[in-house]
N, CA and C atoms as an extended XYZ file, in Angstrom:
213
Properties=species:S:1:pos:R:3:atomname:S:1:resname:S:1:resid:I:1 pbc="F F F"
N        91.611      103.058       93.864 N   MET     1
C        92.710      103.669       94.655 CA  MET     1
C        92.546      103.668       96.044 C   MET     1
N        91.199      103.952       96.421 N   LYS     2
C        90.879      103.926       97.898 CA  LYS     2
C        91.097      102.587       98.495 C   LYS     2
N        90.672      101.661       97.619 N   ARG     3
C        90.834      100.255       98.176 CA  ARG     3
C        92.372      100.007       98.514 C   ARG     3
N        93.263      100.319       97.742 N   MET     4
C        94.564      100.039       97.867 CA  MET     4
C        95.144      100.651       99.172 C   MET     4
N        94.662      101.961       99.145 N   LYS     5
C        95.045      102.785      100.536 CA  LYS     5
C        94.603      102.074      101.793 C   LYS     5
N        93.370      101.534      101.885 N   ILE     6
C        92.958      100.766      102.934 CA  ILE     6
C        93.639       99.480      103.099 C   ILE     6
N        93.928       98.660      102.061 N   LEU     7
C        94.625       97.478      102.197 CA  LEU     7
C        96.142       97.916      102.680 C   LEU     7
N        96.684       98.994      102.311 N   GLY     8
C        98.020       99.453      102.652 CA  GLY     8
C        97.974       99.862      104.072 C   GLY     8
N        96.873      100.340      104.662 N   LEU     9
C        96.825      100.725      105.995 CA  LEU     9
C        96.568       99.457      106.835 C   LEU     9
N        95.803       98.596      106.528 N   PHE    10
C        95.692       97.158      107.256 CA  PHE    10
C        97.079       96.499      107.104 C   PHE    10
N        97.705       96.497      106.038 N   ALA    11
C        99.050       95.979      106.110 CA  ALA    11
C       100.041       96.570      106.985 C   ALA    11
N       100.031       97.781      107.206 N   THR    12
C       100.703       98.442      108.146 CA  THR    12
C       100.496       98.167      109.415 C   THR    12
N        99.204       98.198      109.747 N   LEU    13
C        98.766       97.810      111.113 CA  LEU    13
C        99.068       96.363      111.423 C   LEU    13
N        98.906       95.514      110.539 N   GLY    14
C        99.338       94.005      110.668 CA  GLY    14
C       100.912       94.004      110.812 C   GLY    14
N       101.632       94.794      110.506 N   PHE    15
C       103.107       94.857      110.658 CA  PHE    15
C       103.327       95.216      112.018 C   PHE    15
N       102.639       96.307      112.404 N   ILE    16
C       102.950       96.747      113.873 CA  ILE    16
C       102.266       95.700      114.802 C   ILE    16
N       101.169       95.095      114.588 N   VAL    17
C       100.749       94.107      115.502 CA  VAL    17
C       101.654       92.826      115.540 C   VAL    17
N       102.331       92.591      114.383 N   GLY    18
C       103.340       91.449      114.216 CA  GLY    18
C       104.538       91.570      115.110 C   GLY    18
N       104.923       93.024      115.104 N   ILE    19
C       105.950       93.402      116.030 CA  ILE    19
C       105.616       93.258      117.449 C   ILE    19
N       104.498       93.644      117.791 N   ALA    20
C       104.011       93.631      119.221 CA  ALA    20
C       103.810       92.135      119.583 C   ALA    20
N       103.252       91.431      118.678 N   ALA    21
C       103.144       89.877      118.986 CA  ALA    21
C       104.392       89.152      119.196 C   ALA    21
N       105.459       89.608      118.410 N   ASN    22
C       106.868       88.894      118.599 CA  ASN    22
C       107.360       89.331      120.074 C   ASN    22
N       107.146       90.800      120.386 N   ALA    23
C       107.735       91.079      121.769 CA  ALA    23
C       107.018       90.400      122.856 C   ALA    23
N       105.613       90.124      122.633 N   ALA    24
C       104.796       89.494      123.681 CA  ALA    24
C       105.120       88.160      123.654 C   ALA    24
N       105.522       87.679      122.682 N   TYR    25
C       105.958       86.088      122.584 CA  TYR    25
C       107.115       85.808      123.361 C   TYR    25
N       108.108       86.671      123.329 N   HIS    26
C       109.380       86.630      123.949 CA  HIS    26
C       109.417       87.198      125.356 C   HIS    26
N       108.562       88.025      125.699 N   GLU    27
C       108.485       88.546      127.026 CA  GLU    27
C       107.278       88.035      127.966 C   GLU    27
N       106.012       87.985      127.385 N   VAL    28
C       105.019       87.564      128.172 CA  VAL    28
C       104.554       86.076      128.019 C   VAL    28
N       104.671       85.547      126.823 N   PHE    29
C       104.425       84.176      126.614 CA  PHE    29
C       105.019       83.282      127.762 C   PHE    29
N       106.263       83.237      127.977 N   PRO    30
C       106.992       82.282      128.992 CA  PRO    30
C       106.342       82.645      130.380 C   PRO    30
N       105.886       83.702      130.758 N   SER    31
C       105.310       83.973      132.142 CA  SER    31
C       103.917       83.499      131.989 C   SER    31
N       103.247       83.615      130.986 N   LEU    32
C       101.853       83.040      130.995 CA  LEU    32
C       101.770       81.426      130.876 C   LEU    32
N       102.808       80.933      130.407 N   LEU    33
C       102.926       79.524      130.276 CA  LEU    33
C       103.243       78.940      131.622 C   LEU    33
N       103.806       79.582      132.485 N   GLN    34
C       104.126       79.232      133.855 CA  GLN    34
C       102.650       79.084      134.634 C   GLN    34
N       101.977       80.126      134.443 N   PHE    35
C       100.709       80.406      135.116 CA  PHE    35
C        99.682       79.530      134.520 C   PHE    35
N        99.451       79.480      133.232 N   TYR    36
C        98.197       78.698      132.585 CA  TYR    36
C        98.987       77.710      131.547 C   TYR    36
N        99.601       76.725      131.861 N   PRO    37
C       100.223       75.767      131.046 CA  PRO    37
C        99.262       74.904      130.231 C   PRO    37
N        98.052       74.601      130.802 N   VAL    38
C        97.151       73.925      130.141 CA  VAL    38
C        96.263       74.480      129.162 C   VAL    38
N        95.777       75.799      129.429 N   ILE    39
C        95.170       76.283      128.435 CA  ILE    39
C        95.799       76.932      127.228 C   ILE    39
N        97.186       77.287      127.420 N   LEU    40
C        97.923       77.951      126.267 CA  LEU    40
C        98.441       76.724      125.463 C   LEU    40
N        98.288       75.452      125.892 N   GLN    41
C        98.890       74.379      125.135 CA  GLN    41
C        97.817       73.697      124.508 C   GLN    41
N        96.564       74.082      124.847 N   ALA    42
C        95.307       73.360      124.392 CA  ALA    42
C        95.195       73.534      122.915 C   ALA    42
N        94.628       72.504      122.235 N   GLU    43
C        94.498       72.358      120.673 CA  GLU    43
C        93.402       73.460      120.310 C   GLU    43
N        92.328       73.612      121.106 N   TRP    44
C        91.373       74.611      120.744 CA  TRP    44
C        91.804       76.116      120.653 C   TRP    44
N        92.858       76.392      121.477 N   VAL    45
C        93.403       77.696      121.328 CA  VAL    45
C        94.114       78.072      120.182 C   VAL    45
N        94.887       76.985      119.792 N   LEU    46
C        95.769       77.213      118.402 CA  LEU    46
C        94.584       77.111      117.200 C   LEU    46
N        93.636       76.252      117.313 N   SER    47
C        92.771       76.072      116.310 CA  SER    47
C        91.959       77.599      116.143 C   SER    47
N        91.669       78.166      117.179 N   GLY    48
C        91.073       79.430      117.288 CA  GLY    48
C        91.908       80.456      116.661 C   GLY    48
N        93.116       80.451      117.013 N   LEU    49
C        94.035       81.378      116.394 CA  LEU    49
C        94.230       81.284      114.929 C   LEU    49
N        94.348       80.126      114.449 N   VAL    50
C        94.437       79.857      113.064 CA  VAL    50
C        93.136       80.204      112.421 C   VAL    50
N        91.896       79.811      112.945 N   GLY    51
C        90.708       80.309      112.405 CA  GLY    51
C        90.667       81.873      112.161 C   GLY    51
N        91.095       82.593      113.243 N   ALA    52
C        90.984       84.103      113.128 CA  ALA    52
C        91.955       84.546      112.071 C   ALA    52
N        92.932       84.067      111.824 N   VAL    53
C        93.929       84.455      110.815 CA  VAL    53
C        93.429       84.054      109.418 C   VAL    53
N        92.769       82.816      109.301 N   LEU    54
C        92.197       82.554      108.021 CA  LEU    54
C        90.984       83.392      107.641 C   LEU    54
N        90.157       83.675      108.538 N   ALA    55
C        88.921       84.654      108.528 CA  ALA    55
C        89.407       85.880      108.109 C   ALA    55
N        90.541       86.541      108.484 N   THR    56
C        90.939       87.860      108.088 CA  THR    56
C        91.580       87.812      106.739 C   THR    56
N        92.192       86.662      106.227 N   ILE    57
C        92.647       86.495      105.023 CA  ILE    57
C        91.539       86.526      104.008 C   ILE    57
N        90.398       85.790      104.403 N   MET    58
C        89.323       85.615      103.569 CA  MET    58
C        88.607       86.994      103.376 C   MET    58
N        88.508       87.797      104.328 N   VAL    59
C        87.966       89.064      104.273 CA  VAL    59
C        88.690       89.958      103.397 C   VAL    59
N        89.925       89.967      103.363 N   VAL    60
C        90.770       90.771      102.690 CA  VAL    60
C        90.833       90.409      101.180 C   VAL    60
N        90.743       89.226      100.913 N   VAL    61
C        90.485       88.514       99.568 CA  VAL    61
C        89.173       89.070       98.917 C   VAL    61
N        88.239       88.814       99.773 N   TRP    62
C        86.887       89.265       99.334 CA  TRP    62
C        86.774       90.805       99.040 C   TRP    62
N        87.416       91.563       99.896 N   ALA    63
C        87.294       92.986       99.723 CA  ALA    63
C        88.186       93.440       98.471 C   ALA    63
N        89.183       92.736       98.242 N   TYR    64
C        90.015       93.054       97.037 CA  TYR    64
C        89.311       92.592       95.664 C   TYR    64
N        88.619       91.370       95.748 N   LEU    65
C        87.909       90.982       94.489 CA  LEU    65
C        86.639       91.579       94.173 C   LEU    65
N        85.968       92.162       95.226 N   SER    66
C        84.662       92.558       94.978 CA  SER    66
C        84.799       93.789       94.155 C   SER    66
N        83.701       93.983       93.279 N   PRO    67
C        83.720       95.188       92.465 CA  PRO    67
C        83.390       96.418       93.250 C   PRO    67
N        84.342       97.380       92.749 N   SER    68
C        83.945       98.794       93.496 CA  SER    68
C        82.936       99.564       93.026 C   SER    68
N        82.271      100.185       93.956 N   LYS    69
C        81.096      101.104       93.495 CA  LYS    69
C        81.609      102.305       92.911 C   LYS    69
N        81.294      102.905       91.845 N   ALA    70
C        81.761      104.208       91.180 CA  ALA    70
C        80.559      105.087       91.528 C   ALA    70
N        81.021      106.347       92.200 N   ASN    71
C        80.035      107.350       92.483 CA  ASN    71
C        80.077      108.276       91.428 C   ASN    71
């Protein structure tokens, strides 16, 4: 039960971060793209973002599938 609460908390935090990312994409990203067009269009930046998302997914799956310790 504790694990589901923690996963629910992370899902809620992810939802809030997603809303903030959407707002940043529409408001901040165009300005950043004007100032730093080469860096933000670089393949390594996109690869890093995808890697971060995949690592987070793997940790969530690992935490969900690992056996819980009964006290």
